Backbone as CSV, one residue per row, in Angstrom:
resi,resn,N_x,N_y,N_z,CA_x,CA_y,CA_z,C_x,C_y,C_z
1,MET,37.465,9.742,41.496,36.075,9.411,41.407,35.310,10.372,40.523
2,GLN,35.831,11.527,40.415,35.144,12.530,39.634,35.114,12.140,38.146
3,TYR,36.093,11.428,37.683,36.155,11.047,36.274,35.179,9.923,35.932
4,LEU,34.794,9.118,36.868,33.876,8.024,36.619,32.425,8.491,36.529
5,LYS,32.119,9.619,37.105,30.753,10.133,37.099,30.622,11.280,36.107
6,ALA,31.051,11.053,34.899,30.976,12.102,33.881,29.532,12.281,33.424
7,LYS,29.168,13.495,33.118,27.818,13.804,32.649,27.647,13.315,31.214
8,GLN,26.507,12.796,30.929,26.211,12.374,29.562,25.327,13.435,28.933
9,ASN,25.871,14.176,28.019,25.121,15.218,27.325,24.676,14.662,25.976
10,ARG,23.411,14.366,25.868,22.889,13.785,24.635,22.185,14.814,23.765
11,GLY,22.287,16.026,24.044,21.621,17.041,23.244,20.720,17.893,24.088
12,THR,20.220,18.949,23.493,19.406,19.876,24.256,17.914,19.692,23.999
13,GLY,17.526,19.184,22.827,16.107,19.061,22.499,15.548,17.700,22.854
14,PHE,14.220,17.611,22.836,13.544,16.348,23.148,13.819,15.315,22.061
15,SER,13.851,15.735,20.786,14.046,14.786,19.695,15.440,14.181,19.717
16,ASP,16.384,14.854,20.318,17.733,14.305,20.417,17.788,13.146,21.401
17,ASN,16.893,13.135,22.364,16.858,12.085,23.374,15.890,10.961,23.020
18,ASP,15.157,11.099,21.927,14.127,10.125,21.563,14.738,8.983,20.756
19,PRO,14.726,7.758,21.266,15.294,6.641,20.512,14.404,6.183,19.356
20,MET,13.142,6.587,19.322,12.222,6.174,18.263,12.237,7.113,17.060
21,ALA,13.027,8.160,17.095,13.067,9.116,15.985,13.555,8.450,14.702
22,GLY,14.484,7.531,14.804,14.980,6.819,13.629,13.932,5.911,13.025
23,VAL,13.074,5.318,13.846,12.012,4.443,13.352,10.986,5.251,12.572
24,ALA,10.685,6.448,13.032,9.743,7.309,12.313,10.294,7.672,10.940
25,ASN,11.582,7.904,10.854,12.182,8.207,9.554,12.115,7.003,8.624
26,LEU,12.279,5.796,9.151,12.153,4.592,8.333,10.722,4.410,7.841
27,PHE,9.744,4.749,8.678,8.341,4.666,8.267,8.065,5.631,7.122
28,ASP,8.560,6.850,7.203,8.389,7.824,6.128,9.053,7.339,4.841
29,LEU,10.203,6.758,4.962,10.900,6.228,3.802,10.110,5.086,3.166
30,GLY,9.484,4.258,3.987,8.648,3.169,3.476,7.447,3.685,2.711
31,LEU,6.808,4.742,3.213,5.668,5.330,2.509,6.078,5.891,1.154
32,VAL,7.213,6.551,1.086,7.698,7.091,-0.187,7.987,5.950,-1.159
33,PHE,8.547,4.846,-0.668,8.831,3.693,-1.515,7.543,3.079,-2.057
34,ILE,6.508,2.956,-1.227,5.237,2.372,-1.657,4.572,3.237,-2.724
35,VAL,4.568,4.544,-2.536,3.966,5.440,-3.532,4.730,5.352,-4.854
36,GLY,6.044,5.288,-4.795,6.837,5.150,-6.009,6.569,3.832,-6.713
37,LEU,6.391,2.764,-5.942,6.083,1.458,-6.524,4.720,1.468,-7.209
38,LEU,3.721,2.096,-6.609,2.398,2.186,-7.227,2.445,2.969,-8.536
39,ILE,3.180,4.057,-8.556,3.303,4.846,-9.786,4.000,4.029,-10.864
40,ALA,5.022,3.273,-10.493,5.727,2.434,-11.467,4.821,1.338,-12.019
41,LEU,3.985,0.736,-11.169,3.071,-0.307,-11.636,2.001,0.257,-12.571
42,PHE,1.486,1.437,-12.262,0.513,2.071,-13.159,1.130,2.314,-14.525
43,GLY,2.379,2.745,-14.546,3.049,2.990,-15.821,3.373,1.715,-16.565
44,ALA,3.781,0.665,-15.863,4.180,-0.583,-16.511,2.997,-1.310,-17.129
45,TYR,1.854,-1.291,-16.473,0.677,-1.989,-16.981,-0.291,-1.067,-17.718
46,HIS,0.100,0.170,-17.973,-0.705,1.154,-18.705,-2.093,1.305,-18.083
47,LEU,-2.132,1.408,-16.764,-3.400,1.554,-16.052,-3.836,3.009,-15.935
48,ASP,-3.096,3.928,-16.546,-3.492,5.326,-16.502,-4.777,5.562,-17.284
49,ASP,-5.161,4.623,-18.173,-6.442,4.732,-18.869,-7.624,4.600,-17.918
50,LEU,-7.426,3.913,-16.802,-8.513,3.784,-15.827,-8.859,5.115,-15.182
51,LEU,-7.917,6.044,-15.165,-8.137,7.319,-14.491,-8.724,8.388,-15.407
52,SER,-8.636,8.226,-16.732,-9.160,9.246,-17.641,-10.660,9.045,-17.836
53,LYS,-11.370,10.136,-18.097,-12.825,10.077,-18.183,-13.331,9.653,-19.559
54,GLU,-12.582,9.920,-20.623,-13.074,9.640,-21.964,-12.729,8.246,-22.465
55,SER,-11.886,7.520,-21.790,-11.397,6.259,-22.346,-12.408,5.136,-22.169
56,ARG,-12.319,4.168,-23.092,-13.094,2.934,-23.014,-12.103,1.791,-23.058
57,MET,-12.285,0.824,-22.196,-11.409,-0.330,-22.233,-12.142,-1.551,-21.719
58,THR,-11.704,-2.711,-22.202,-12.279,-3.981,-21.794,-11.142,-4.915,-21.408
59,ILE,-11.273,-5.536,-20.251,-10.270,-6.480,-19.750,-10.972,-7.813,-19.531
60,VAL,-10.407,-8.886,-20.095,-10.922,-10.234,-19.868,-9.948,-10.935,-18.941
61,LYS,-10.438,-11.333,-17.781,-9.589,-11.930,-16.746,-10.037,-13.362,-16.514
62,THR,-9.077,-14.291,-16.475,-9.375,-15.691,-16.215,-8.660,-16.109,-14.938
63,SER,-9.392,-16.684,-14.001,-8.791,-17.124,-12.742,-8.184,-18.514,-12.922
64,ALA,-7.533,-19.014,-11.883,-6.859,-20.309,-11.949,-7.845,-21.463,-12.125
65,ASP,-9.073,-21.301,-11.622,-10.049,-22.379,-11.753,-10.854,-22.299,-13.043
66,GLY,-10.527,-21.388,-13.938,-11.177,-21.311,-15.244,-12.335,-20.332,-15.304
67,GLN,-12.664,-19.658,-14.222,-13.752,-18.688,-14.206,-13.314,-17.414,-14.926
68,MET,-14.092,-16.987,-15.916,-13.763,-15.780,-16.662,-14.594,-14.610,-16.157
69,GLU,-13.970,-13.434,-16.191,-14.642,-12.209,-15.784,-14.289,-11.120,-16.788
70,ILE,-15.301,-10.386,-17.235,-15.104,-9.296,-18.186,-15.292,-7.990,-17.431
71,ILE,-14.255,-7.154,-17.424,-14.303,-5.851,-16.765,-14.311,-4.806,-17.867
72,GLU,-15.346,-3.974,-17.884,-15.516,-2.995,-18.951,-15.654,-1.600,-18.354
73,LYS,-14.941,-0.641,-18.941,-14.993,0.740,-18.479,-15.463,1.615,-19.626
74,LYS,-16.538,2.339,-19.395,-17.060,3.315,-20.357,-17.159,4.644,-19.631
75,GLY,-16.298,5.569,-19.969,-16.287,6.863,-19.295,-15.897,6.710,-17.840
76,THR,-16.822,7.057,-16.942,-16.532,6.918,-15.512,-17.199,5.677,-14.917
77,ARG,-17.904,4.900,-15.731,-18.633,3.728,-15.237,-17.817,2.467,-15.488
78,ILE,-17.603,1.675,-14.451,-16.875,0.413,-14.549,-17.835,-0.708,-14.155
79,SER,-17.961,-1.725,-15.030,-18.844,-2.851,-14.729,-18.059,-4.148,-14.884
80,ALA,-18.412,-5.126,-14.083,-17.766,-6.437,-14.128,-18.841,-7.500,-14.301
81,MET,-18.584,-8.423,-15.222,-19.538,-9.502,-15.496,-18.795,-10.828,-15.409
82,LYS,-19.390,-11.793,-14.735,-18.826,-13.131,-14.672,-19.421,-13.955,-15.809
83,VAL,-18.567,-14.704,-16.479,-18.985,-15.525,-17.613,-19.066,-16.966,-17.137
84,SER,-20.210,-17.605,-17.408,-20.364,-19.007,-17.032,-20.740,-19.813,-18.271
85,LYS,-20.384,-21.074,-18.254,-20.682,-21.946,-19.393,-22.118,-22.463,-19.343
86,ASP,-22.731,-22.428,-18.163,-24.044,-23.025,-17.976,-25.180,-22.164,-18.518
87,LYS,-25.115,-20.871,-18.299,-26.238,-19.999,-18.635,-25.804,-18.926,-19.617
88,ALA,-26.681,-18.617,-20.553,-26.443,-17.521,-21.489,-27.632,-16.575,-21.395
89,LYS,-27.368,-15.286,-21.367,-28.431,-14.293,-21.266,-28.518,-13.528,-22.573
90,GLY,-29.688,-13.084,-22.905,-29.873,-12.276,-24.099,-30.190,-13.124,-25.319
91,ARG,-30.365,-12.441,-26.429,-30.691,-13.118,-27.685,-29.566,-12.883,-28.669
92,GLY,-29.369,-13.829,-29.513,-28.324,-13.706,-30.508,-28.453,-14.801,-31.539
93,GLN,-27.502,-14.854,-32.423,-27.512,-15.895,-33.434,-26.107,-16.456,-33.579
94,ARG,-26.055,-17.683,-33.980,-24.778,-18.361,-34.148,-24.098,-17.841,-35.402
95,LEU,-22.830,-17.470,-35.266,-22.093,-16.916,-36.396,-21.167,-17.930,-37.043
96,GLY,-20.726,-18.909,-36.314,-19.802,-19.884,-36.871,-19.163,-20.698,-35.771
97,THR,-18.074,-21.375,-36.128,-17.383,-22.251,-35.204,-15.895,-21.922,-35.227
98,ALA,-15.286,-21.931,-34.063,-13.842,-21.704,-33.955,-13.185,-22.998,-33.509
99,TYR,-12.046,-23.322,-34.127,-11.295,-24.522,-33.789,-9.876,-24.142,-33.420
100,LYS,-9.343,-24.829,-32.423,-7.944,-24.635,-32.046,-7.166,-25.836,-32.577
101,LEU,-6.158,-25.576,-33.377,-5.362,-26.632,-33.985,-4.272,-27.111,-33.037
102,GLU,-3.595,-28.206,-33.411,-2.574,-28.798,-32.552,-1.393,-27.860,-32.327
103,ASP,-1.071,-27.018,-33.313,0.068,-26.116,-33.161,-0.276,-24.866,-32.361
104,GLY,-1.515,-24.750,-31.903,-1.913,-23.632,-31.067,-2.642,-22.527,-31.816
105,SER,-2.630,-22.568,-33.140,-3.333,-21.542,-33.907,-4.828,-21.834,-33.923
106,MET,-5.605,-20.808,-34.207,-7.063,-20.943,-34.221,-7.589,-20.551,-35.592
107,ILE,-8.647,-21.256,-36.005,-9.317,-20.898,-37.254,-10.810,-20.716,-36.959
108,TYR,-11.424,-19.864,-37.750,-12.841,-19.570,-37.602,-13.545,-19.925,-38.902
109,ILE,-14.610,-20.704,-38.817,-15.401,-21.088,-39.985,-16.793,-20.515,-39.809
110,PRO,-17.167,-19.525,-40.660,-18.506,-18.959,-40.562,-19.570,-19.985,-40.984
111,ASP,-20.758,-19.836,-40.403,-21.858,-20.734,-40.744,-22.470,-20.375,-42.080
112,GLY,-22.936,-21.398,-42.772,-23.787,-21.401,-43.950,-23.663,-20.302,-44.981
113,ASN,-24.635,-19.459,-45.060,-24.859,-18.547,-46.176,-23.656,-17.734,-46.404
């Protein structure tokens, strides 16, 4: 009978007896993976310009429903403007007309003078 009641020695410390210690290590590994993925995405899309103070950049984004948005960064200021076909703000003058041909190329014809 003495052999059936053997002592189970699982270690001396609390962490040796903790079954959740492996899950915590997986969580840490997941965080390292996410940070590495973010750094890779910044490098792939050249988004490091967003972090510098002297850079200027303009991004034109079009959604699936055709709504356009212009995102502009000047120094540390970032502004976003939605473009609509219905309303135009400001003053300007017509410069010409652009046409898209059947093969996909575009031509620009300046107005008059």
